[in-house]
LODONU-253706 format. One line per field, with one value per residue (C-alpha): x negated, y, z; residue in one letter. Coordinates in steps of 0.05 Angstrom, whole numbers, plus 5000, padded with zeros to 4 digits. Each point is the difference from the previous one (the first is absolute). Layout:
BEGIN
xx <- X,...
yy <- Y,...
zz <- Z,...
residuo <- A,...
END
This chain:
BEGIN
xx <- 4999,4944,4964,5062,5012,4929,5006,5063,4964,4941,5045,5036,4934,4973,5064,4996,4925,5017,5053,4953,4947,5051,5021,4926,4993,5054,4986,4929,5025,5052,4948,4953,5054,5017,4927,4988,5066,5022,5069,5027,5016,5006,5023,5013,4939,4956,5037,4982,4929,4969,5012,4961,5044,4994,4928,4992,5057,4969,4926,5018,5039,4946,4947,5042,5009,4927,4989,5046,5053,5056,4968,5037,4954,5038,4936,4974,5000,5035,4935,4970,5058,4993,4925,5018,5052,4948,4949,5054,5023,4924,4992,5067,4983,4929,5034,5052,4943,4964,5063,5015,4928,5007,5071,4996,5024,5052,5049,5005,4983,4997,4948,4945,4944,5039,4991,5065,4970,4934,4978,4939,4952,5036,5051,5055,5038,5069,4980,4947,5048,5058,4952,4975,5072,5019,4946,5016,5076,4986,4957,5050,5066,4979,4970,5065,5042,4956,4999,5076,5012,4956,5040,5064,4974,4970,5070,5030,4948,5012,5072,4975,5010,4951,4953,4951,4989,4933,4969,4935,4953,4958,5022,4933,4974,4998,5068,5029,4959,5030,5071,4989,4972,5061,5048,4965,5005,5075,5001,4974,5066,4962,5030,4967,5051,4957,4933,4967,4941,4927,4992,5024,5052,5024,5046,5007,5068,4998,4951,5013,5075,4997,5014,4937,5024,4945,4930,4966,5026,5070,4990,5038,5057,5007,4998,5055,5048,4985,4981,4958,4970,4930,4952,4936,4947,4969,4957,4939,4932,4994,5058,4981,4986,5077,5014,4988,5048,5053,4994,5012,5060,5030,4997,5065,5038,5016,4967,4948,4934,4955,4936,4983,4926,4974,4947,4993,5024,4939,4958,5044,4993,5028,5060,4987,5007,5013,4971,4985,4939,5007,5054,4962,5037,4958,5020,4964,4997,4955,4985,4995,5072,4967,4995,5037,5051,4995,4928,5010,5057,4956,4942,5047,5024,4928,4976,5060,5000,4924,4999,5061,4968,4933,5035,5040,4941,4949,4997,4997,4943,4962,5007,4982,4937,4976,5013,4962,4940,5000,5003,4930,4951,5018,5047,5070,5025,4982,4995,5006,5006,5071,5037,5062,5040,4971,4941,4968,4958,5004,4976,5054,5001,5012,4987,4936,5025,4939,4927,4962,4974,4986,5063,5059,5031,4969,5030,5059,5063,4994,5007,5029,4953,4942,4944,4974,5070,4995,5053,5029,4993,5043,5057,4990,5009,5057,5037,4975,4976,4932,5032,5027,4939,5025,5048,4939,4993,5074,4988,4937,5043,4959,5060,5073,5044,5032,4970,4960,4944,4933,4947,4923,4972,4965,5067,5037,4946,5016,5074,5008,4975,5037,5067,5045,5029,4955,4974,5072,4996,4953,5058,5013,4958,4979,5041,4999,5060,5037,5056,4956,4980,5072,5017,4947,4947,4940,4932,4986,5064,5015,4969,5050,5059,4966,4989,5074,5022,4950,5022,5074,4983,4962,5061,5054,4964,5045,4990,5059,4964,4940,5044,5033,4928,4978,5066,4991,4926,5022,5059,4961,4942,4926,4986,5008,4979,4961,4958,4930
yy <- 5001,5049,4981,5011,5068,5019,4983,5039,5062,4995,4996,5066,5032,4985,5031,5060,5009,4992,5053,5050,4989,5008,5066,5021,4989,5042,5055,5002,5003,5053,5041,4993,5024,5059,5021,4994,5034,4935,4989,5006,4943,4947,4936,4932,4973,5047,4993,4925,5005,5060,4989,4931,4970,4930,5004,5031,4960,4932,5028,5032,4940,4950,5047,5005,4921,4994,5047,4953,5057,4947,4955,5006,5032,5034,5016,5046,5072,5049,5035,4934,4987,5068,4989,4934,5038,5052,4944,4963,5063,5017,4930,5005,5067,4973,4945,5045,5046,4942,4976,5070,5002,4938,5011,5078,5056,5020,4958,5062,5056,5000,5055,4968,5045,5065,5038,5023,5025,5017,4986,5047,4978,4933,4996,4946,4977,4966,4928,5026,5043,4951,4945,5050,5016,4927,4980,5056,4980,4924,5004,5056,4965,4927,5020,5041,4942,4949,5048,5008,4924,4991,5057,4963,4933,5027,5027,4932,4968,5048,4975,4929,4983,4979,4968,4944,4955,4974,4947,5016,4938,5018,5031,5028,5068,4999,4975,5054,5050,4975,5005,5071,5025,4971,5032,5065,5000,4985,5036,4931,4968,4940,4976,4951,4943,4957,4975,4932,4988,4990,4935,4932,5003,5059,5009,5075,5019,5076,5050,5072,4987,4952,4924,4956,4933,4951,4994,4985,4931,5027,5048,4961,4988,5073,5018,4951,5023,5075,5021,5058,5037,5004,4967,5040,4957,5040,4946,5017,4985,4937,4970,5024,4928,4988,5046,4953,4948,5054,5022,4929,4992,5064,4979,4964,5065,5058,5054,5049,4985,5057,4992,5049,4991,5005,5055,5066,5055,5042,4947,5009,5073,4989,4966,4925,4973,4931,4978,4934,4975,4938,4970,5022,5053,5053,5050,5065,5028,5058,5032,5068,5026,5031,4939,5000,5051,5038,5015,5021,5052,5029,5009,5034,5047,5014,5018,5044,5034,5011,5030,5044,5024,5016,5043,5036,5007,5018,5076,4982,4951,5051,5051,4951,4974,5075,5012,4936,5022,5070,4969,4974,4954,4931,4963,5025,4924,4956,4923,4952,4923,4977,4934,4986,4937,4933,5029,5035,5063,5062,5068,5050,5071,5060,5071,5013,5031,4998,5031,4956,4940,4930,4971,5044,4958,4952,4932,5026,5042,5077,5040,5069,5062,4960,5055,4970,5020,5062,5055,4979,4927,5011,5032,4939,4949,5034,5001,4933,5034,4970,4933,5024,4973,4929,5008,4978,4940,4984,5005,4956,4946,5005,5030,5008,5060,4965,4949,4993,5052,4971,4991,4993,4931,5012,5014,4944,4950,5030,5000,4929,4972,5044,5006,4938,5009,5062,4966,4989,5071,4982,4957,5065,5056,5057,5063,5076,5000,4947,4981,5015,5070,5023,4982,5044,4948,5036,5021,4975,4966,4929,4947,4947,5044,5010,4929,4983,5052,4973,4927,5023,5029,4938,4959,5039,5028,5020,5049,5038,4999,5034,5051,5018,5009,5048,5040,5003,5023,5055,5023,4999,5035,4988,5037,4961,5014,4935,5014,5026
zz <- 5000,5018,4935,4960,5032,4988,4923,4998,5035,4953,4940,5023,5014,4931,4969,5044,4978,4931,5002,5034,4952,4942,5034,5008,4926,4979,5045,4978,4925,5017,5031,4945,4951,5043,5007,4924,4981,4964,5021,4930,4954,5054,4972,5025,4969,5035,5067,4995,4974,5032,5071,4997,5051,4957,5015,5069,5036,4989,5009,5071,5024,4979,5035,5065,4997,4993,5061,5042,5004,4994,5058,5067,5048,5056,5038,4944,5015,4950,4987,4979,4956,4969,4987,4964,4959,4980,4981,4957,4964,4983,4970,4961,4975,4976,4965,4965,4976,4971,4964,4973,4974,4967,4967,4993,5042,4946,5040,5046,4949,4928,4999,5046,5018,4998,5065,5033,5064,5031,5071,5004,4948,4988,4945,5006,4942,5009,5017,5053,5032,5002,5031,5049,5022,5002,5045,5048,4999,5008,5060,5028,4984,5017,5065,5018,4981,5043,5060,4996,4996,5062,5038,4980,5026,5064,5015,4991,5042,5056,4999,5002,4927,4947,5053,4992,5058,5021,5048,5033,5014,5061,5067,5023,4993,4922,4997,5045,4960,4937,5028,5028,4935,4963,5046,4996,4925,4999,4929,4972,5016,5033,5062,5045,5017,5045,5018,4996,5050,4972,5043,4979,5056,5046,5057,4986,4981,4985,4974,4992,5011,4943,5008,4995,4962,5022,4981,4932,4997,5003,4943,4948,5044,5020,4924,4985,5056,4991,4927,4994,4938,5021,5049,5030,5025,5055,5032,5047,4972,5046,4962,4929,4980,5001,4945,4939,5033,5012,4929,4976,5043,4975,4932,5014,5011,4955,5042,4991,5044,5021,5042,5053,5013,5072,4983,5038,4954,5020,4960,4941,4984,4931,4970,4988,4928,4975,4935,4965,4962,4960,5047,5065,5044,5027,5055,4993,5071,4982,4933,4967,4982,4936,4958,4938,4977,5067,4990,4927,5021,5056,4954,4952,5052,5024,4930,4986,5069,5000,4931,5015,5065,4965,4949,5054,5050,4945,5021,5073,4990,4959,5054,5056,4961,4998,5073,5020,4954,5032,5071,5003,4963,4981,4953,4989,4999,5058,4991,5051,5004,5019,4997,4960,4973,5017,5038,4936,5016,4954,5003,5024,4973,5048,4996,5046,5068,5041,4995,4951,5038,4973,5026,5013,5058,5050,5008,5037,4992,4993,5061,5011,4997,4969,4990,4935,4968,4959,5003,4932,5023,5058,4957,4948,5054,5036,4932,4975,4937,5007,4980,4931,4962,5020,4943,4958,5046,4985,4924,5006,5036,5067,5035,4994,5011,5060,5051,5065,5004,4982,5054,4999,4999,5070,5033,4967,5025,5070,4994,4973,5061,5049,4966,4977,4930,4981,4939,4971,4981,4945,4968,4961,4970,5050,4984,5001,5046,5035,5048,5062,4971,4986,5070,5031,5011,4972,5030,5069,5016,5029,4960,5023,4974,4935,4988,5019,4948,4946,5011,4993,4936,4975,5022,4970,4937,4943,4939,5035,5068,4960,4970,5069,5032,4942,5009,5077,4986,4958,5043,5066,4969,5001,5064,5068,5073,5001,4937,5013
residuo <- M,V,K,Q,R,H,Q,I,F,V,S,V,L,V,L,A,D,A,A,V,V,T,L,A,C,Y,L,A,W,M,L,R,L,Y,I,S,S,D,M,Q,A,L,T,T,S,R,A,I,R,E,P,L,A,F,L,V,V,P,A,V,L,Y,A,M,W,G,F,R,L,Y,T,P,R,R,D,R,S,I,W,S,E,I,G,Q,I,F,R,A,V,V,G,A,T,A,A,I,V,V,L,L,W,V,I,G,S,N,L,I,N,Q,N,P,G,Q,T,I,I,N,L,G,S,I,G,L,D,A,S,R,L,Q,L,G,L,L,F,I,L,L,V,T,L,I,S,A,E,R,T,S,L,R,S,F,L,R,S,L,R,R,R,G,R,N,L,R,H,A,C,I,V,G,V,G,R,L,G,Q,I,T,C,H,T,L,D,R,N,S,W,T,G,I,S,V,A,Y,F,V,G,H,R,D,K,T,S,R,T,E,C,L,K,R,P,V,L,G,G,I,N,D,L,E,Q,A,L,E,E,R,E,V,D,A,V,Y,L,A,L,P,S,S,R,A,G,E,I,P,R,L,I,K,Q,L,E,R,F,A,V,D,V,R,I,V,P,D,I,N,P,R,H,M,P,Q,N,M,L,V,S,E,L,D,G,M,P,I,L,S,V,R,E,S,P,L,Y,G,V,G,G,V,S,K,R,V,L,D,I,A,G,A,L,A,A,L,I,V,F,A,P,V,L,A,M,I,A,L,L,V,R,L,S,G,P,G,P,V,I,F,R,Q,R,R,V,S,L,G,G,E,T,F,N,I,Y,K,F,R,T,M,A,H,V,E,D,E,E,P,A,R,W,T,S,R,N,D,P,R,V,T,R,I,G,Q,W,L,R,R,T,S,L,D,E,L,P,Q,L,L,N,V,L,R,G,D,M,S,L,V,G,P,R,P,E,R,P,E,L,I,E,Q,F,R,E,D,W,R,G,Y,M,L,R,Q,H,V,K,A,G,M,T,G,W,A,Q,V,N,G,L,R,G,D,T,S,L,K,K,R,I,Q,Y,D,L,F,Y,V,R,H,W,S,I,G,F,D,I,R,I,L,F,L,T,L,S,R,G,F,V,H,R,N,A,H
END
């Protein structure tokens, strides 16, 4: 019954997505016609051909299926789903562009190449304009549709409808954490019906106000007497050897099976991923979040942002270079060894802020009122303008616009021994600004707090998170009381 309901729900969802994609196609087409003043001579043939719905609908639906957007995952957040929608639309749009290149863009416009609107120095013909509008509308409308659907389902679940019931195997600390987590995230619609103890037999009859229906040996009987939709295996590490036997037993039941590992979350600072290599399952407990499409999108953002910033700040860079040259002998640009992604070292670029010495900073953080700092250097440090040359590091690929601030190799050797998890910062590139910096953790502030914010960034990285940090950097300004 549950599987049949799920199939009906997925069918309705596919039809709703198809309707939204079709709407986006026609809206993009109408907007293009309005912008290009081409509303005359509309025919049925044009209305069928030019919106490209016959190409876009199957391409987007297939991409969404490929990104598992029709797989039931009640424990997935809305932001995670929107991220998958964005990736699916990117993939579908790329496929459509290739198809149009092969068969010709005259499907959209009988005069390909004719510019109808200029965006700065970029001229857009009808096909490029319509595809650009389509991309924006697809992401916006599908995300709005899925968000509205989630809100509707949540309202049903608050009233006790559209729930999925679960059994938790394990009544120890891990089993109770699993129950508390599911209860706290009631928006998932997953309700814990009962527990089964992690021992072979148990005399316990209740756990967290839910019944305990025996031990592991009683699991099959419990599932036959009280059907559930999912089973969470939350066994302590001392009983982990029972998991293969339990999975084999559960093959007799049409239930989802999920394993909750008995690992301290502090030792898993990033999301775990499950992959497969030639039939061998691999659980990735710790790896960089920037592999694949994520790394490419971050690099594109870095190059575009760095080039734009260099153009905007070109007069400021020239003025600062002149002031530094006049402030005393020594190079305008100071170079120093720092550590970035994977522990690789590079030369970071900064405007010189101290009287010329072999090494501008000792192997420690800077302090206030350092006598070696020049007058112009004090102003540059207070406004963080001494770091503008790092835009060149970003273009070279040594750094990113957003990420944990890079440290000197000597300090890292010290911190890696004193602070657990410090080296996990190096799973992403060092950045010009970061989550710690926009929250005021600059200069001589708490290292513990800074690490916490950096690891939060690594764990929750997304291209949207980077853009948010960049906007916060601009809105809160470059000047901060802790910068010195």
